[in-house]
N, C-alpha and C positions, 0 to 999 in steps of 0.2 A: 474888647467887646467886638463881636461880629457886626458887620454892616450888611444891610439888606436893601434891595431895591423894592421898596413897598409900593403897591399900586395906589393911585390917588384915592380910590374908594376906602381902602383901609386907613390911610392917613386921615381922611375926612371923618371917619367913624371915631378915631381916637381924638381928633380935635373936638368933636362934639362932646365926647365923654369928658374931656379935660375941662371944657367950658362949664359943663354941668357940675362937675366936682367943685370948681372954683366958686360957683354960685350956690353951692349947697343943694343942688337939684338933680343929682345923678339918679336916673331911673333904672329900674331892673331891666327894662327893654333895651336901653342903650348899653348897659354893662354886658348883657347877654349877647347882643349883636357884635360887640367888640371881641368878646371871648370866642365866639363862633368863627369870626373872620380870622382871628389870630391862629386858632387851631387849624383851620382849613389851609391857611398860608403855610404854616409849619409842616403840615402833612404833605401838601403838594410839592414843597421844595425839599423835603427830607431834612428839615431843620428841627432843632430842639425848640419846643413851644415856649419855654421860659426865656430862651435867648431872643426869640422873635418878639415876645411881649416887652422885654426890657429894651430892646433896640427900638421898637415902635414908640415907647414912652419917651426915650431919650430924643428921638427925632422930633417929636411934637412938643415936648415940654422944655427941651434944652437944645434948640436948633443951633447949629454952628453959625456964628455971626457972619 
């Protein structure tokens, strides 16, 4: 899997979404904000959006020890 240098703002958005998911409270606004930020990051860097999204989820949900 590709590795990315995610900005802190994108990491924080995903952390917020993950916390909301774990608490059963994910909002549409949070989900849309993450998707918009992922899409913008992918476009700006010329990356595949799916690869960016999966890399971000792995970074937040399964950080290297």
